[in-house]
N, C-alpha and C positions, 0 to 999 in steps of 0.2 A: 480452351487453353487459357490459363491465367496470364495476364500481362504483367511484366515487370515494370514498375514505375522507376524512372531514373531520378536519382537524388543528387542534388548538388553537394559539393564538399561541406558547405555550412549546414545543410540539412542533416547530413550524415553525422557531423560533429554534434549538432544539437540533440539528435536522438541518443547518441552515446552518452552525452553529458546528462541528459534527463534520466536515462537508465541508471547511471551511477548515483545520481541524487536520490532517486527512489530507493535504490538498494541501500544507500547510506542511511536514509531515514528509518527504514525498517531494521537495519542492522543495529542502529542505536537503540531502538525500541526493544528489540529482542535481547540485546546485551543487558539493558536494565532489568528485563524480566528474569534472565538467568542469574544475575547477581543479586536479585532481591525478589525471588519468587513468592515468598511469604508476604512481602509488602504489596506486590501486585495482586495477590489473592485477597488481601485486606481491602484494597481499593475496589476490587470487583464486588466483594461482599458488601462494602459500604454503599454501593450503587443498587443493592437489593437483589443481586443474582445468587442463586443457590449453587452449591458445588464450586465455590470460588477457586480452590486450588486446581481442580480439574480444568476449569475454564482457562485459568492462567497458563497451564501447560499446553492446552489446545491452541491458545493464542500464540504462544512462543513457537510451537511447531509450525503453525501457519506462517508466521513471520519469517522463520528460517527458509521455508519453501519459497516465499516471495522474494527474499534476498537472492536465492540461487537463480530463480527465473529472471530477475532483473539483471543480474550480473552476466548471465550466460546468454540471455535472449531466448532460451528454450521456453516454449509455451507462454510466450510473452503476452500476447493478446489476452489469453485466458487469465493469466496472473494479474494483469492490469485491471480486468473486470472484477475479479475476486477482490483485489485490493480496494477497488472503488466501493464495492458493496460493504466491505469491512470498515473502511473509513467513514462511510455514511452511518453505519450502525454505531461506531464509536462516538461520532459526533452527537447523535441523539441520545445514546445511552449514558454518556458520561458528561456531556456539556450542553444538553438540550434545554428546552424552555423551563423545565422543572428546577434547573440549577441556576437560573438567572436572578432570582429574587435576592437582592442584597449583595450581588457579586457580578459587577459588570464585566469583569475579566472572563467569566465563563461564556458570556455572549461572544466575546472576541475569539475564544478558543473554538466555539461552535462554528463561527463564520470561517475561521482558518481551515477547518475540515473541508469546507466547500471549495476552497481554492485548490487544495490537494486533490479533491475528487475531480475537479475539472481537468487538472493535469493528467490524472490517471486515465480519464476518458479520452483525452486527446492522444495519449500514448497508445491506448487500445486501438484507436482508429489508424494510427500511423505505423504501428508495428515497431519492432526492435531496431530497425535499420540494418545496414550491410556490414558494419564493422564490429568485430568481436561478438558475433551473434550466431548461435546454433540454428536459428530460424526453424525450430520445431513448433508444431501446433496444428491448427486446423488445416486440412488439405487445401492447397491453393491460396493459403493465407500465411503470412509471416507471423 
């Protein structure tokens, strides 16, 4: 029988705020994709990926799903792990070592992805919290 971990009010609030921040970040990203899908496809193509428009749409659909999971808490742990893998991929594909020559800002963008990755991994471990959460996901796990 899985045990319920008691959370203090500040822990509950922190988890909810983190969920809202994650949802907000991906909501901004998907909004930019939907309002400029051709530009997103161009950015993907410039990085050397084939089928850029298809990949842009796949990324947008994934980001919509992530927003819904983070807002509702449904499948939260799985969504956080998928988002972590996605962020790691984005960091290397679009801001990795091959982009650093002559552009120090790209290194900063690359490092920022690891901060976000760390937050997503912490979120995956701690779950969605008790407030405004559907708590769907793996059996015995929030």
